[in-house]
N, CA, C and O atoms as a GROMACS GRO file, in nm:
protein
  608
    1UNK      N    1   1.273   0.075   1.878
    1UNK     CA    2   1.396   0.131   1.825
    1UNK      C    3   1.369   0.276   1.789
    1UNK      O    4   1.272   0.305   1.718
    2UNK      N    5   1.449   0.365   1.834
    2UNK     CA    6   1.430   0.506   1.802
    2UNK      C    7   1.476   0.534   1.660
    2UNK      O    8   1.557   0.460   1.604
    3UNK      N    9   1.422   0.641   1.603
    3UNK     CA   10   1.458   0.674   1.465
    3UNK      C   11   1.604   0.717   1.454
    3UNK      O   12   1.663   0.707   1.347
    4UNK      N   13   1.664   0.765   1.565
    4UNK     CA   14   1.804   0.807   1.561
    4UNK      C   15   1.898   0.688   1.556
    4UNK      O   16   2.006   0.698   1.497
    5UNK      N   17   1.860   0.575   1.616
    5UNK     CA   18   1.953   0.462   1.625
    5UNK      C   19   1.936   0.359   1.515
    5UNK      O   20   2.017   0.267   1.505
    6UNK      N   21   1.834   0.371   1.433
    6UNK     CA   22   1.812   0.270   1.329
    6UNK      C   23   1.882   0.310   1.200
    6UNK      O   24   1.892   0.429   1.170
    7UNK      N   25   1.929   0.213   1.124
    7UNK     CA   26   1.987   0.246   0.994
    7UNK      C   27   1.875   0.289   0.898
    7UNK      O   28   1.764   0.236   0.905
    8UNK      N   29   1.905   0.383   0.811
    8UNK     CA   30   1.806   0.431   0.715
    8UNK      C   31   1.820   0.353   0.586
    8UNK      O   32   1.924   0.359   0.521
    9UNK      N   33   1.714   0.279   0.546
    9UNK     CA   34   1.722   0.206   0.421
    9UNK      C   35   1.735   0.302   0.302
    9UNK      O   36   1.680   0.412   0.303
   10UNK      N   37   1.808   0.259   0.202
   10UNK     CA   38   1.824   0.339   0.081
   10UNK      C   39   1.690   0.343   0.006
   10UNK      O   40   1.652   0.447  -0.049
   11UNK      N   41   1.621   0.232   0.005
   11UNK     CA   42   1.495   0.218  -0.067
   11UNK      C   43   1.400   0.140   0.023
   11UNK      O   44   1.440   0.040   0.083
   12UNK      N   45   1.275   0.184   0.033
   12UNK     CA   46   1.179   0.121   0.122
   12UNK      C   47   1.168  -0.030   0.104
   12UNK      O   48   1.165  -0.080  -0.008
   13UNK      N   49   1.161  -0.099   0.215
   13UNK     CA   50   1.144  -0.244   0.215
   13UNK      C   51   0.998  -0.275   0.182
   13UNK      O   52   0.908  -0.217   0.243
   14UNK      N   53   0.975  -0.364   0.088
   14UNK     CA   54   0.840  -0.402   0.048
   14UNK      C   55   0.809  -0.539   0.108
   14UNK      O   56   0.880  -0.637   0.084
   15UNK      N   57   0.701  -0.544   0.186
   15UNK     CA   58   0.654  -0.669   0.245
   15UNK      C   59   0.513  -0.693   0.196
   15UNK      O   60   0.425  -0.609   0.214
   16UNK      N   61   0.491  -0.809   0.135
   16UNK     CA   62   0.360  -0.842   0.080
   16UNK      C   63   0.293  -0.949   0.163
   16UNK      O   64   0.354  -1.051   0.197
   17UNK      N   65   0.167  -0.925   0.196
   17UNK     CA   66   0.085  -1.020   0.271
   17UNK      C   67  -0.004  -1.094   0.172
   17UNK      O   68  -0.092  -1.034   0.110
   18UNK      N   69   0.021  -1.225   0.158
   18UNK     CA   70  -0.048  -1.303   0.056
   18UNK      C   71  -0.075  -1.443   0.107
   18UNK      O   72   0.008  -1.503   0.176
   19UNK      N   73  -0.191  -1.495   0.074
   19UNK     CA   74  -0.228  -1.634   0.099
   19UNK      C   75  -0.338  -1.668   0.000
   19UNK      O   76  -0.421  -1.584  -0.034
   20UNK      N   77  -0.339  -1.791  -0.046
   20UNK     CA   78  -0.447  -1.832  -0.136
   20UNK      C   79  -0.575  -1.861  -0.060
   20UNK      O   80  -0.680  -1.879  -0.121
   21UNK      N   81  -0.568  -1.866   0.071
   21UNK     CA   82  -0.688  -1.884   0.153
   21UNK      C   83  -0.742  -1.745   0.189
   21UNK      O   84  -0.665  -1.655   0.222
   22UNK      N   85  -0.872  -1.730   0.184
   22UNK     CA   86  -0.930  -1.602   0.223
   22UNK      C   87  -0.967  -1.606   0.372
   22UNK      O   88  -0.979  -1.713   0.431
   23UNK      N   89  -0.984  -1.489   0.429
   23UNK     CA   90  -1.026  -1.474   0.569
   23UNK      C   91  -0.929  -1.539   0.667
   23UNK      O   92  -0.970  -1.600   0.765
   24UNK      N   93  -0.798  -1.526   0.639
   24UNK     CA   94  -0.697  -1.581   0.729
   24UNK      C   95  -0.629  -1.472   0.813
   24UNK      O   96  -0.543  -1.503   0.895
   25UNK      N   97  -0.668  -1.347   0.793
   25UNK     CA   98  -0.613  -1.239   0.873
   25UNK      C   99  -0.505  -1.156   0.809
   25UNK      O  100  -0.433  -1.085   0.879
   26UNK      N  101  -0.490  -1.162   0.676
   26UNK     CA  102  -0.386  -1.085   0.607
   26UNK      C  103  -0.402  -0.935   0.636
   26UNK      O  104  -0.305  -0.867   0.670
   27UNK      N  105  -0.523  -0.885   0.623
   27UNK     CA  106  -0.546  -0.741   0.643
   27UNK      C  107  -0.522  -0.702   0.788
   27UNK      O  108  -0.462  -0.598   0.814
   28UNK      N  109  -0.567  -0.783   0.880
   28UNK     CA  110  -0.546  -0.755   1.022
   28UNK      C  111  -0.397  -0.750   1.055
   28UNK      O  112  -0.352  -0.659   1.124
   29UNK      N  113  -0.321  -0.847   1.006
   29UNK     CA  114  -0.177  -0.850   1.031
   29UNK      C  115  -0.109  -0.731   0.963
   29UNK      O  116  -0.021  -0.668   1.022
   30UNK      N  117  -0.148  -0.700   0.840
   30UNK     CA  118  -0.088  -0.587   0.768
   30UNK      C  119  -0.114  -0.455   0.841
   30UNK      O  120  -0.023  -0.374   0.857
   31UNK      N  121  -0.237  -0.434   0.887
   31UNK     CA  122  -0.270  -0.311   0.960
   31UNK      C  123  -0.194  -0.303   1.092
   31UNK      O  124  -0.142  -0.197   1.128
   32UNK      N  125  -0.186  -0.414   1.163
   32UNK     CA  126  -0.114  -0.415   1.290
   32UNK      C  127   0.035  -0.394   1.271
   32UNK      O  128   0.099  -0.326   1.350
   33UNK      N  129   0.090  -0.454   1.166
   33UNK     CA  130   0.233  -0.436   1.139
   33UNK      C  131   0.262  -0.292   1.100
   33UNK      O  132   0.361  -0.234   1.144
   34UNK      N  133   0.175  -0.232   1.017
   34UNK     CA  134   0.192  -0.091   0.980
   34UNK      C  135   0.190  -0.003   1.104
   34UNK      O  136   0.272   0.087   1.120
   35UNK      N  137   0.095  -0.030   1.191
   35UNK     CA  138   0.082   0.049   1.314
   35UNK      C  139   0.205   0.034   1.404
   35UNK      O  140   0.255   0.134   1.456
   36UNK      N  141   0.252  -0.087   1.421
   36UNK     CA  142   0.366  -0.110   1.510
   36UNK      C  143   0.495  -0.050   1.451
   36UNK      O  144   0.573   0.012   1.524
   37UNK      N  145   0.517  -0.067   1.322
   37UNK     CA  146   0.636  -0.008   1.260
   37UNK      C  147   0.632   0.144   1.271
   37UNK      O  148   0.733   0.207   1.299
   38UNK      N  149   0.514   0.203   1.248
   38UNK     CA  150   0.500   0.348   1.261
   38UNK      C  151   0.522   0.393   1.405
   38UNK      O  152   0.584   0.496   1.430
   39UNK      N  153   0.471   0.315   1.501
   39UNK     CA  154   0.491   0.347   1.642
   39UNK      C  155   0.640   0.345   1.677
   39UNK      O  156   0.684   0.420   1.764
   40UNK      N  157   0.715   0.259   1.612
   40UNK     CA  158   0.859   0.250   1.635
   40UNK      C  159   0.936   0.364   1.566
   40UNK      O  160   1.057   0.376   1.584
   41UNK      N  161   0.866   0.446   1.489
   41UNK     CA  162   0.930   0.561   1.426
   41UNK      C  163   0.964   0.546   1.280
   41UNK      O  164   1.024   0.635   1.220
   42UNK      N  165   0.925   0.435   1.220
   42UNK     CA  166   0.951   0.415   1.078
   42UNK      C  167   0.845   0.486   0.993
   42UNK      O  168   0.730   0.503   1.036
   43UNK      N  169   0.885   0.526   0.875
   43UNK     CA  170   0.791   0.582   0.778
   43UNK      C  171   0.726   0.464   0.705
   43UNK      O  172   0.796   0.383   0.642
   44UNK      N  173   0.593   0.454   0.713
   44UNK     CA  174   0.523   0.336   0.663
   44UNK      C  175   0.410   0.376   0.570
   44UNK      O  176   0.338   0.473   0.593
   45UNK      N  177   0.397   0.299   0.461
   45UNK     CA  178   0.283   0.310   0.371
   45UNK      C  179   0.221   0.171   0.360
   45UNK      O  180   0.291   0.072   0.337
   46UNK      N  181   0.090   0.165   0.376
   46UNK     CA  182   0.015   0.040   0.362
   46UNK      C  183  -0.067   0.049   0.234
   46UNK      O  184  -0.157   0.133   0.223
   47UNK      N  185  -0.037  -0.036   0.138
   47UNK     CA  186  -0.107  -0.036   0.009
   47UNK      C  187  -0.207  -0.152   0.007
   47UNK      O  188  -0.170  -0.267   0.026
   48UNK      N  189  -0.333  -0.119  -0.016
   48UNK     CA  190  -0.438  -0.221  -0.024
   48UNK      C  191  -0.454  -0.258  -0.171
   48UNK      O  192  -0.514  -0.184  -0.249
   49UNK      N  193  -0.401  -0.374  -0.208
   49UNK     CA  194  -0.411  -0.420  -0.346
   49UNK      C  195  -0.503  -0.541  -0.358
   49UNK      O  196  -0.492  -0.617  -0.455
   50UNK      N  197  -0.592  -0.559  -0.262
   50UNK     CA  198  -0.702  -0.654  -0.278
   50UNK      C  199  -0.811  -0.574  -0.348
   50UNK      O  200  -0.906  -0.527  -0.285
   51UNK      N  201  -0.796  -0.559  -0.478
   51UNK     CA  202  -0.869  -0.459  -0.555
   51UNK      C  203  -1.021  -0.470  -0.547
   51UNK      O  204  -1.090  -0.368  -0.545
   52UNK      N  205  -1.075  -0.590  -0.543
   52UNK     CA  206  -1.220  -0.606  -0.542
   52UNK      C  207  -1.280  -0.605  -0.402
   52UNK      O  208  -1.391  -0.556  -0.383
   53UNK      N  209  -1.207  -0.659  -0.305
   53UNK     CA  210  -1.264  -0.676  -0.172
   53UNK      C  211  -1.177  -0.616  -0.061
   53UNK      O  212  -1.192  -0.652   0.056
   54UNK      N  213  -1.087  -0.528  -0.098
   54UNK     CA  214  -0.997  -0.470   0.001
   54UNK      C  215  -1.072  -0.392   0.107
   54UNK      O  216  -1.165  -0.316   0.078
   55UNK      N  217  -1.030  -0.412   0.232
   55UNK     CA  218  -1.101  -0.344   0.340
   55UNK      C  219  -1.008  -0.279   0.441
   55UNK      O  220  -1.045  -0.261   0.557
   56UNK      N  221  -0.887  -0.243   0.399
   56UNK     CA  222  -0.796  -0.173   0.488
   56UNK      C  223  -0.860  -0.044   0.538
   56UNK      O  224  -0.857  -0.016   0.658
   57UNK      N  225  -0.919   0.034   0.449
   57UNK     CA  226  -0.980   0.161   0.490
   57UNK      C  227  -1.099   0.137   0.584
   57UNK      O  228  -1.123   0.215   0.675
   58UNK      N  229  -1.171   0.030   0.560
   58UNK     CA  230  -1.281  -0.005   0.650
   58UNK      C  231  -1.227  -0.039   0.789
   58UNK      O  232  -1.280   0.009   0.890
   59UNK      N  233  -1.122  -0.121   0.796
   59UNK     CA  234  -1.060  -0.158   0.924
   59UNK      C  235  -1.015  -0.034   1.000
   59UNK      O  236  -1.032  -0.024   1.121
   60UNK      N  237  -0.955   0.061   0.927
   60UNK     CA  238  -0.895   0.179   0.989
   60UNK      C  239  -0.992   0.298   1.000
   60UNK      O  240  -0.955   0.405   1.048
   61UNK      N  241  -1.117   0.277   0.953
   61UNK     CA  242  -1.219   0.382   0.956
   61UNK      C  243  -1.174   0.507   0.880
   61UNK      O  244  -1.186   0.620   0.929
   62UNK      N  245  -1.122   0.485   0.759
   62UNK     CA  246  -1.077   0.593   0.673
   62UNK      C  247  -1.174   0.614   0.558
   62UNK      O  248  -1.236   0.519   0.510
   63UNK      N  249  -1.188   0.737   0.515
   63UNK     CA  250  -1.268   0.772   0.398
   63UNK      C  251  -1.174   0.835   0.295
   63UNK      O  252  -1.158   0.957   0.293
   64UNK      N  253  -1.113   0.754   0.210
   64UNK     CA  254  -1.014   0.810   0.117
   64UNK      C  255  -1.077   0.900   0.011
   64UNK      O  256  -1.184   0.871  -0.042
   65UNK      N  257  -1.008   1.008  -0.018
   65UNK     CA  258  -1.051   1.096  -0.126
   65UNK      C  259  -0.995   1.048  -0.259
   65UNK      O  260  -1.060   1.064  -0.363
   66UNK      N  261  -0.875   0.989  -0.256
   66UNK     CA  262  -0.809   0.940  -0.376
   66UNK      C  263  -0.773   0.794  -0.358
   66UNK      O  264  -0.748   0.748  -0.246
   67UNK      N  265  -0.770   0.721  -0.470
   67UNK     CA  266  -0.744   0.578  -0.464
   67UNK      C  267  -0.640   0.539  -0.570
   67UNK      O  268  -0.590   0.624  -0.644
   68UNK      N  269  -0.610   0.411  -0.574
   68UNK     CA  270  -0.520   0.358  -0.675
   68UNK      C  271  -0.572   0.386  -0.816
   68UNK      O  272  -0.493   0.408  -0.908
   69UNK      N  273  -0.703   0.385  -0.834
   69UNK     CA  274  -0.760   0.415  -0.966
   69UNK      C  275  -0.728   0.558  -1.008
   69UNK      O  276  -0.694   0.582  -1.124
   70UNK      N  277  -0.738   0.651  -0.915
   70UNK     CA  278  -0.704   0.791  -0.945
   70UNK      C  279  -0.555   0.804  -0.978
   70UNK      O  280  -0.516   0.876  -1.070
   71UNK      N  281  -0.474   0.732  -0.903
   71UNK     CA  282  -0.330   0.733  -0.928
   71UNK      C  283  -0.298   0.679  -1.066
   71UNK      O  284  -0.217   0.738  -1.139
   72UNK      N  285  -0.360   0.568  -1.104
   72UNK     CA  286  -0.334   0.510  -1.236
   72UNK      C  287  -0.375   0.607  -1.347
   72UNK      O  288  -0.301   0.625  -1.444
   73UNK      N  289  -0.491   0.670  -1.334
   73UNK     CA  290  -0.536   0.767  -1.436
   73UNK      C  291  -0.437   0.882  -1.449
   73UNK      O  292  -0.407   0.927  -1.560
   74UNK      N  293  -0.386   0.929  -1.337
   74UNK     CA  294  -0.290   1.040  -1.341
   74UNK      C  295  -0.157   0.995  -1.400
   74UNK      O  296  -0.095   1.070  -1.476
   75UNK      N  297  -0.114   0.873  -1.366
   75UNK     CA  298   0.011   0.821  -1.424
   75UNK      C  299  -0.001   0.809  -1.576
   75UNK      O  300   0.097   0.833  -1.647
   76UNK      N  301  -0.118   0.774  -1.626
   76UNK     CA  302  -0.137   0.759  -1.770
   76UNK      C  303  -0.122   0.893  -1.841
   76UNK      O  304  -0.082   0.897  -1.957
   77UNK      N  305  -0.154   1.002  -1.772
   77UNK     CA  306  -0.143   1.135  -1.831
   77UNK      C  307  -0.006   1.197  -1.805
   77UNK      O  308   0.057   1.248  -1.897
   78UNK      N  309   0.039   1.191  -1.679
   78UNK     CA  310   0.161   1.261  -1.640
   78UNK      C  311   0.289   1.178  -1.650
   78UNK      O  312   0.399   1.233  -1.646
   79UNK      N  313   0.274   1.048  -1.662
   79UNK     CA  314   0.392   0.961  -1.670
   79UNK      C  315   0.473   0.963  -1.543
   79UNK      O  316   0.418   0.959  -1.433
   80UNK      N  317   0.605   0.968  -1.557
   80UNK     CA  318   0.695   0.959  -1.443
   80UNK      C  319   0.694   1.083  -1.354
   80UNK      O  320   0.749   1.080  -1.244
   81UNK      N  321   0.632   1.191  -1.399
   81UNK     CA  322   0.625   1.310  -1.314
   81UNK      C  323   0.514   1.300  -1.210
   81UNK      O  324   0.505   1.386  -1.122
   82UNK      N  325   0.431   1.200  -1.219
   82UNK     CA  326   0.323   1.178  -1.123
   82UNK      C  327   0.382   1.141  -0.987
   82UNK      O  328   0.472   1.058  -0.978
   83UNK      N  329   0.331   1.204  -0.881
   83UNK     CA  330   0.377   1.178  -0.746
   83UNK      C  331   0.277   1.088  -0.674
   83UNK      O  332   0.168   1.133  -0.637
   84UNK      N  333   0.312   0.961  -0.655
   84UNK     CA  334   0.221   0.865  -0.592
   84UNK      C  335   0.183   0.908  -0.451
   84UNK      O  336   0.072   0.879  -0.406
   85UNK      N  337   0.272   0.975  -0.380
   85UNK     CA  338   0.243   1.016  -0.243
   85UNK      C  339   0.126   1.114  -0.234
   85UNK      O  340   0.069   1.132  -0.126
   86UNK      N  341   0.090   1.179  -0.346
   86UNK     CA  342  -0.024   1.271  -0.348
   86UNK      C  343  -0.158   1.197  -0.347
   86UNK      O  344  -0.263   1.260  -0.337
   87UNK      N  345  -0.155   1.065  -0.356
   87UNK     CA  346  -0.278   0.985  -0.365
   87UNK      C  347  -0.300   0.899  -0.241
   87UNK      O  348  -0.379   0.804  -0.243
   88UNK      N  349  -0.231   0.931  -0.135
   88UNK     CA  350  -0.240   0.853  -0.013
   88UNK      C  351  -0.338   0.915   0.086
   88UNK      O  352  -0.365   1.035   0.083
   89UNK      N  353  -0.390   0.831   0.173
   89UNK     CA  354  -0.479   0.874   0.280
   89UNK      C  355  -0.404   0.857   0.411
   89UNK      O  356  -0.358   0.747   0.442
   90UNK      N  357  -0.390   0.964   0.488
   90UNK     CA  358  -0.317   0.951   0.615
   90UNK      C  359  -0.402   0.883   0.723
   90UNK      O  360  -0.523   0.905   0.732
   91UNK      N  361  -0.336   0.801   0.802
   91UNK     CA  362  -0.398   0.740   0.920
   91UNK      C  363  -0.322   0.792   1.040
   91UNK      O  364  -0.199   0.788   1.044
   92UNK      N  365  -0.396   0.840   1.140
   92UNK     CA  366  -0.332   0.885   1.262
   92UNK      C  367  -0.424   0.856   1.380
   92UNK      O  368  -0.542   0.891   1.381
   93UNK      N  369  -0.365   0.790   1.479
   93UNK     CA  370  -0.439   0.760   1.602
   93UNK      C  371  -0.340   0.740   1.715
   93UNK      O  372  -0.245   0.662   1.703
   94UNK      N  373  -0.363   0.811   1.823
   94UNK     CA  374  -0.281   0.798   1.944
   94UNK      C  375  -0.132   0.808   1.914
   94UNK      O  376  -0.052   0.730   1.965
   95UNK      N  377  -0.095   0.906   1.831
   95UNK     CA  378   0.045   0.929   1.800
   95UNK      C  379   0.106   0.839   1.695
   95UNK      O  380   0.224   0.852   1.663
   96UNK      N  381   0.028   0.748   1.641
   96UNK     CA  382   0.075   0.658   1.535
   96UNK      C  383   0.028   0.714   1.402
   96UNK      O  384  -0.090   0.740   1.382
   97UNK      N  385   0.123   0.732   1.310
   97UNK     CA  386   0.089   0.786   1.178
   97UNK      C  387   0.151   0.700   1.069
   97UNK      O  388   0.270   0.668   1.073
   98UNK      N  389   0.069   0.662   0.971
   98UNK     CA  390   0.118   0.601   0.848
   98UNK      C  391   0.021   0.636   0.738
   98UNK      O  392  -0.088   0.688   0.764
   99UNK      N  393   0.060   0.608   0.614
   99UNK     CA  394  -0.021   0.642   0.499
   99UNK      C  395  -0.077   0.517   0.433
   99UNK      O  396  -0.017   0.409   0.440
  100UNK      N  397  -0.192   0.533   0.369
  100UNK     CA  398  -0.261   0.421   0.305
  100UNK      C  399  -0.287   0.455   0.159
  100UNK      O  400  -0.336   0.563   0.127
  101UNK      N  401  -0.255   0.362   0.071
  101UNK     CA  402  -0.295   0.369  -0.069
  101UNK      C  403  -0.420   0.284  -0.080
  101UNK      O  404  -0.413   0.161  -0.070
  102UNK      N  405  -0.534   0.348  -0.102
  102UNK     CA  406  -0.664   0.282  -0.097
  102UNK      C  407  -0.700   0.213  -0.228
  102UNK      O  408  -0.656   0.253  -0.336
  103UNK      N  409  -0.782   0.109  -0.214
  103UNK     CA  410  -0.835   0.039  -0.332
  103UNK      C  411  -0.933   0.130  -0.404
  103UNK      O  412  -0.985   0.225  -0.346
  104UNK      N  413  -0.959   0.100  -0.532
  104UNK     CA  414  -1.060   0.178  -0.605
  104UNK      C  415  -1.196   0.169  -0.536
  104UNK      O  416  -1.230   0.068  -0.475
  105UNK      N  417  -1.273   0.277  -0.548
  105UNK     CA  418  -1.406   0.281  -0.486
  105UNK      C  419  -1.509   0.201  -0.565
  105UNK      O  420  -1.604   0.148  -0.507
  106UNK      N  421  -1.491   0.192  -0.695
  106UNK     CA  422  -1.588   0.126  -0.782
  106UNK      C  423  -1.531  -0.005  -0.836
  106UNK      O  424  -1.412  -0.014  -0.868
  107UNK      N  425  -1.616  -0.106  -0.846
  107UNK     CA  426  -1.573  -0.237  -0.893
  107UNK      C  427  -1.517  -0.230  -1.035
  107UNK      O  428  -1.418  -0.296  -1.066
  108UNK      N  429  -1.580  -0.152  -1.121
  108UNK     CA  430  -1.530  -0.142  -1.259
  108UNK      C  431  -1.392  -0.078  -1.263
  108UNK      O  432  -1.312  -0.107  -1.352
  109UNK      N  433  -1.362   0.011  -1.166
  109UNK     CA  434  -1.226   0.067  -1.159
  109UNK      C  435  -1.126  -0.041  -1.117
  109UNK      O  436  -1.013  -0.044  -1.167
  110UNK      N  437  -1.167  -0.128  -1.027
  110UNK     CA  438  -1.079  -0.235  -0.981
  110UNK      C  439  -1.040  -0.326  -1.096
  110UNK      O  440  -0.925  -0.368  -1.106
  111UNK      N  441  -1.135  -0.357  -1.183
  111UNK     CA  442  -1.107  -0.444  -1.297
  111UNK      C  443  -1.012  -0.380  -1.397
  111UNK      O  444  -0.948  -0.450  -1.476
  112UNK      N  445  -1.002  -0.248  -1.395
  112UNK     CA  446  -0.919  -0.177  -1.492
  112UNK      C  447  -0.781  -0.139  -1.441
  112UNK      O  448  -0.706  -0.071  -1.510
  113UNK      N  449  -0.746  -0.183  -1.320
  113UNK     CA  450  -0.612  -0.156  -1.268
  113UNK      C  451  -0.514  -0.250  -1.337
  113UNK      O  452  -0.533  -0.372  -1.338
  114UNK      N  453  -0.411  -0.194  -1.394
  114UNK     CA  454  -0.309  -0.274  -1.462
  114UNK      C  455  -0.190  -0.292  -1.368
  114UNK      O  456  -0.147  -0.197  -1.303
  115UNK      N  457  -0.138  -0.412  -1.362
  115UNK     CA  458  -0.031  -0.442  -1.268
  115UNK      C  459   0.092  -0.354  -1.285
  115UNK      O  460   0.162  -0.326  -1.188
  116UNK      N  461   0.120  -0.310  -1.407
  116UNK     CA  462   0.238  -0.226  -1.429
  116UNK      C  463   0.226  -0.092  -1.357
  116UNK      O  464   0.326  -0.038  -1.310
  117UNK      N  465   0.105  -0.038  -1.348
  117UNK     CA  466   0.086   0.088  -1.276
  117UNK      C  467   0.098   0.066  -1.125
  117UNK      O  468   0.148   0.154  -1.054
  118UNK      N  469   0.052  -0.047  -1.076
  118UNK     CA  470   0.066  -0.077  -0.934
  118UNK      C  471   0.213  -0.091  -0.897
  118UNK      O  472   0.256  -0.041  -0.793
  119UNK      N  473   0.290  -0.158  -0.981
  119UNK     CA  474   0.434  -0.172  -0.957
  119UNK      C  475   0.501  -0.034  -0.961
  119UNK      O  476   0.584  -0.003  -0.875
  120UNK      N  477   0.466   0.047  -1.058
  120UNK     CA  478   0.522   0.182  -1.067
  120UNK      C  479   0.487   0.264  -0.944
  120UNK      O  480   0.569   0.342  -0.895
  121UNK      N  481   0.365   0.247  -0.893
  121UNK     CA  482   0.323   0.320  -0.773
  121UNK      C  483   0.411   0.283  -0.655
  121UNK      O  484   0.459   0.370  -0.583
  122UNK      N  485   0.432   0.154  -0.634
  122UNK     CA  486   0.515   0.109  -0.521
  122UNK      C  487   0.658   0.158  -0.539
  122UNK      O  488   0.718   0.207  -0.444
  123UNK      N  489   0.712   0.147  -0.658
  123UNK     CA  490   0.849   0.196  -0.682
  123UNK      C  491   0.860   0.346  -0.660
  123UNK      O  492   0.962   0.396  -0.612
  124UNK      N  493   0.754   0.419  -0.697
  124UNK     CA  494   0.751   0.563  -0.678
  124UNK      C  495   0.748   0.597  -0.529
  124UNK      O  496   0.801   0.701  -0.488
  125UNK      N  497   0.686   0.512  -0.448
  125UNK     CA  498   0.675   0.537  -0.304
  125UNK      C  499   0.798   0.494  -0.225
  125UNK      O  500   0.824   0.547  -0.118
  126UNK      N  501   0.874   0.399  -0.277
  126UNK     CA  502   0.987   0.343  -0.203
  126UNK      C  503   1.087   0.447  -0.149
  126UNK      O  504   1.131   0.433  -0.035
  127UNK      N  505   1.124   0.550  -0.224
  127UNK     CA  506   1.219   0.647  -0.170
  127UNK      C  507   1.164   0.729  -0.053
  127UNK      O  508   1.241   0.792   0.019
  128UNK      N  509   1.033   0.728  -0.033
  128UNK     CA  510   0.970   0.810   0.070
  128UNK      C  511   0.938   0.735   0.199
  128UNK      O  512   0.902   0.797   0.299
  129UNK      N  513   0.952   0.603   0.197
  129UNK     CA  514   0.911   0.521   0.311
  129UNK      C  515   1.018   0.419   0.347
  129UNK      O  516   1.092   0.371   0.262
  130UNK      N  517   1.023   0.387   0.476
  130UNK     CA  518   1.111   0.280   0.521
  130UNK      C  519   1.050   0.144   0.486
  130UNK      O  520   1.120   0.050   0.449
  131UNK      N  521   0.917   0.137   0.499
  131UNK     CA  522   0.845   0.012   0.470
  131UNK      C  523   0.721   0.042   0.389
  131UNK      O  524   0.648   0.138   0.415
  132UNK      N  525   0.699  -0.043   0.289
  132UNK     CA  526   0.572  -0.043   0.215
  132UNK      C  527   0.514  -0.182   0.234
  132UNK      O  528   0.571  -0.282   0.191
  133UNK      N  529   0.399  -0.186   0.299
  133UNK     CA  530   0.330  -0.312   0.324
  133UNK      C  531   0.217  -0.325   0.223
  133UNK      O  532   0.141  -0.231   0.203
  134UNK      N  533   0.207  -0.441   0.160
  134UNK     CA  534   0.108  -0.462   0.054
  134UNK      C  535   0.014  -0.574   0.094
  134UNK      O  536   0.056  -0.688   0.113
  135UNK      N  537  -0.113  -0.541   0.106
  135UNK     CA  538  -0.217  -0.639   0.138
  135UNK      C  539  -0.278  -0.686   0.005
  135UNK      O  540  -0.333  -0.605  -0.071
  136UNK      N  541  -0.267  -0.816  -0.023
  136UNK     CA  542  -0.308  -0.870  -0.153
  136UNK      C  543  -0.437  -0.952  -0.145
  136UNK      O  544  -0.481  -0.991  -0.036
  137UNK      N  545  -0.496  -0.977  -0.260
  137UNK     CA  546  -0.612  -1.065  -0.273
  137UNK      C  547  -0.568  -1.210  -0.259
  137UNK      O  548  -0.450  -1.242  -0.270
  138UNK      N  549  -0.665  -1.297  -0.235
  138UNK     CA  550  -0.636  -1.440  -0.212
  138UNK      C  551  -0.643  -1.520  -0.341
  138UNK      O  552  -0.722  -1.614  -0.352
  139UNK      N  553  -0.562  -1.485  -0.436
  139UNK     CA  554  -0.557  -1.559  -0.563
  139UNK      C  555  -0.426  -1.527  -0.633
  139UNK      O  556  -0.362  -1.425  -0.608
  140UNK      N  557  -0.388  -1.616  -0.721
  140UNK     CA  558  -0.273  -1.586  -0.805
  140UNK      C  559  -0.322  -1.503  -0.922
  140UNK      O  560  -0.416  -1.542  -0.992
  141UNK      N  561  -0.259  -1.391  -0.944
  141UNK     CA  562  -0.293  -1.303  -1.055
  141UNK      C  563  -0.164  -1.236  -1.100
  141UNK      O  564  -0.061  -1.247  -1.034
  142UNK      N  565  -0.171  -1.168  -1.212
  142UNK     CA  566  -0.054  -1.095  -1.261
  142UNK      C  567  -0.011  -0.990  -1.159
  142UNK      O  568   0.108  -0.972  -1.135
  143UNK      N  569  -0.107  -0.922  -1.100
  143UNK     CA  570  -0.076  -0.819  -0.999
  143UNK      C  571  -0.008  -0.883  -0.878
  143UNK      O  572   0.095  -0.834  -0.832
  144UNK      N  573  -0.065  -0.991  -0.825
  144UNK     CA  574  -0.008  -1.055  -0.708
  144UNK      C  575   0.134  -1.105  -0.734
  144UNK      O  576   0.222  -1.087  -0.651
  145UNK      N  577   0.155  -1.168  -0.848
  145UNK     CA  578   0.288  -1.218  -0.881
  145UNK      C  579   0.387  -1.103  -0.898
  145UNK      O  580   0.503  -1.114  -0.857
  146UNK      N  581   0.343  -0.992  -0.958
  146UNK     CA  582   0.430  -0.876  -0.973
  146UNK      C  583   0.469  -0.818  -0.837
  146UNK      O  584   0.583  -0.777  -0.817
  147UNK      N  585   0.373  -0.814  -0.743
  147UNK     CA  586   0.403  -0.763  -0.609
  147UNK      C  587   0.496  -0.856  -0.534
  147UNK      O  588   0.585  -0.811  -0.462
  148UNK      N  589   0.477  -0.986  -0.550
  148UNK     CA  590   0.566  -1.081  -0.485
  148UNK      C  591   0.708  -1.069  -0.541
  148UNK      O  592   0.806  -1.080  -0.466
  149UNK      N  593   0.720  -1.046  -0.672
  149UNK     CA  594   0.852  -1.024  -0.732
  149UNK      C  595   0.919  -0.898  -0.679
  149UNK      O  596   1.041  -0.894  -0.662
  150UNK      N  597   0.839  -0.796  -0.653
  150UNK     CA  598   0.890  -0.668  -0.605
  150UNK      C  599   0.924  -0.670  -0.456
  150UNK      O  600   1.001  -0.587  -0.409
  151UNK      N  601   0.868  -0.764  -0.385
  151UNK     CA  602   0.884  -0.771  -0.240
  151UNK      C  603   1.028  -0.800  -0.200
  151UNK      O  604   1.100  -0.875  -0.266
  152UNK      N  605   1.066  -0.738  -0.090
  152UNK     CA  606   1.198  -0.758  -0.037
  152UNK      C  607   1.209  -0.895   0.026
  152UNK      O  608   1.315  -0.931   0.077
   0.00000   0.00000   0.00000
């Protein structure tokens, strides 16, 4: 579908990839869906919220400079004036472009991510993207439930 012929969503559609089973292909499907939607001309952001074991950046061979942990620290200081899009890592290959919100680099940072900041980050990104895809950990947690509630 070309970008000229598709309707423009008012607010980005949030799709969350979740299963209580691990190693079932959530990350692979999320990366492939992000790539295909971007290839179709949609503005896409892929958020890796498998905070302890997220490997979206590994799959895509990305070296993020900023992560969700950096975004949360900035939100705590700047509040609503913080721009979540400034914390994304661009992915581009063979004409396909989308952005990635990377997991924290350090395990102790992952433990300190609060679900309210993750929700605020996604809401902050929604006006800028047609789709926000969220790759989650394989467990029920406050963060996972909050993302499922936010999902379209």
